Phi, psi and omega in degrees: 000135182296143171284143180220140169208128175291148177295146177237103184261350186048051189280131179289170170292146180301329181291343179261003188260349185290152173226137185301133181093347179282144184219142170262333182209134178248132176251122179298131176273335184294128175082358179288143183263107180298340182288349179295331177251115180303149187298325180293340179262357181282142180289143174279338180211154181301147176293151180276073179246153180288144176266104189226142177284160180300315176300321179296319181294316180302312181296323182299309182285332173297315178297320178297322180293329180280344179276348179239148183292314169057038180057046176241000174264208176279119188235094178264064189278095186296153184071337181257354171048070184282095178264165174288138182258102185308136179294326178302317181293326172301316184289325177296316180294340181270358176301144183306322180296346179244316181299321189259010178296132175267133185294348179254007182284161187296138178305332180297341184263355181230041183296324179296314178295322178291327174300317178298312181302316183294314181296319178293326174303311185293327178296314178294329175297320180295324181281339185246332188084359179286168185260341183202142177233148171231155189236019186285330183296131184262065176115182185297314181297321177294324178293319178293324176295317177305315181294317180299315181290326178289323176298318181299314182293319179300309181295325179295324178294342180257006181074022185240016183298319179290337180273316186267096189241004188240141173241134185252136179211187178241162178301334181263007176287160178291140188300341178296333184290304176295327184293315182287324178293324175296320177297327178280002175101004182273150168279134184260131172249114186254121180273136178281167179276144178267185184295339180267009180091001175216160183301149178284159178295326179299317179293321173299312179300323181291331183274330184278139178204191175284002174264354183288122176260329197195141166250129177236121185211149173248146183200116001294162177270185183291353174271354180087009182266127174267134178275107182285352177264019192294325182292327177289328173302309184296320180297318179298318176298314181296319180297332179275358181088015180263172176257158181233128182243128182261108172285101189264029176305326181259043182287339192301322181284346185235004185294138184081355182253325182227160176229125190302319182294324179289340174274356175104356186287146181274340181201159175206168178221146174246144174268102178297329181277010174236285187293328191258023168071024180259145179300158177217169181060232178298339181280347182158157179292156187261166174220130172252093180294124186250124178240150185208171176285169176298328180295329182264344184307322179299344184259359183299146171299140178247171000278157178243153179276129176232155176280137179218107186062234180265003183235203182224150180221176182247140182217142173255129181300158188298322183243037180307140175288354185095180183290144168253356176198163181293148174055227186252009181091199185267077186292336178296331178285328176299320178301317180295317179293324176298317178300316180299313186292320181296319184292323180286314187072172181297318184291320179297319179295318179295316180297321178298320178296319174301315182297316183300315181291321178297314182292325178299318181282333171297316179299316181303315181303317184278322184296321183290351174276351178277130181301133177095349179265123174233173177236161179294147181042066186295340181285347178275113189261356180290170181292140173271153190271268192274329180201173175228139176267123181250172179223142173248031179298318180300319182293319180297318180294327183276329188235341186084002176274124184271171181293329178290328175297322178295320174307310183296319182289323178297331180294334177294347180251012180085017183257127180293150180301133182274165178279140180271279181187150169292152172287148354282153182282095177277350173240121181295144179044063190274153165212141192230079177284147178225126183277322190061198178254357187271335181278142183280165175297324177299321177300310182302314182298318178299315178300316180292319179299322182290320179299313179301321178297317180290328175294314176302315178299324182297330177281323185279321185211072184302328182291325177299317177291320183294334183262007177294156013273155176246342185246032180242171181292336180225152175281179180296135177295140174290130178259013186292335185254005187297327185257009181271128177295134177086357177292132185242345183226154170236141180258134174247131182254130182291145178292149180286000000 
């Protein structure tokens, strides 16, 4: 196993680094037109900024980036699908014709960008079977909110808004589904899991009625279990007069294999910042691509890109629910997803799905050999799809080492913190790694080897693991004040 230690630079704050007279950039004053800045906006005194040279600034932020792991190790971050973000796509999105576009400029001046959006719309239609896509939603929660609002508007158009007040979901759905539906005014009905790892048809039938407005469900769920009865679910909801929304956050394991519309769903969403190789979190803003049937298309947020003659224009649907985000959303991320999808092609997408499932089950075979590691619904022997939810409850009971302690200790070996689980934790001390298609078998083996090593350390010296990390720029944060009212600071102690 490789030795690892994060750099420790003992770097000062940038505000403490300045020296009078140092400059990183000089702007000529001669010939400058002072009228460019209105007098009311001019500073009365220079800003209190440090005077630092360009090399000093570069070194400072480089050191800071080295002091944090920052998703630069092996990151099997389940449910979030941490894929490699191709540099070429980043370069394309940084081209002046995309980078410098103003959201209010005339569509005639951004025909190339609108062409990309239109083409990507048609690609997602092919993957989902839906009739129309919009890209305004900034992530999965925004897309779920879009669905909740469109369902409300759809039922209102049929005179049933006052009657259809309930949304049905499962305990394993992503929290954004019940949260956004509740925010939109719906009553939430949450189905428990049955013996096969998903709610039973009987529980669904008991929940559905003439008050049902909407079903919001992800499939496979975060335990990697695919519900084979999903078409029957959609039929039951439709017969009751409700709509069905497919949360495709876990699309990676089934992409190129199933199409939401062919399963009967009225709408779906894709996480471009997950499945389609686009950065997420600190790496870049998100996009929840929202697709729907022709019946729901009039309610989509606008503006949408339409073909007009030989070019493209913007149009807001007749009964649009209004914007869910300013302008057209994060279109530079759409450009990156378009580049990824074009590069993969239909065959590449199907192959990536195969690799994802194979690696996930390879991981399961090895992980379950580690003492103290179990998986959700262990009696289900079939293949898990995009990820599997495991538990370290056995390790905790034997050693007192929690799953969070294991996270911290694995960082000492250069492994990014793994994903635990959405709340509520139906699996004690959960962890949910996801291989995807981008990580090599060597990377997967290294990740598993590190976990096995930490489990071994937990039995030999549990206090050492509980006090981790030890090979990072900072020590473990004190949690003594986390629950204290009025606590304002946490102290981080630098590693020796």
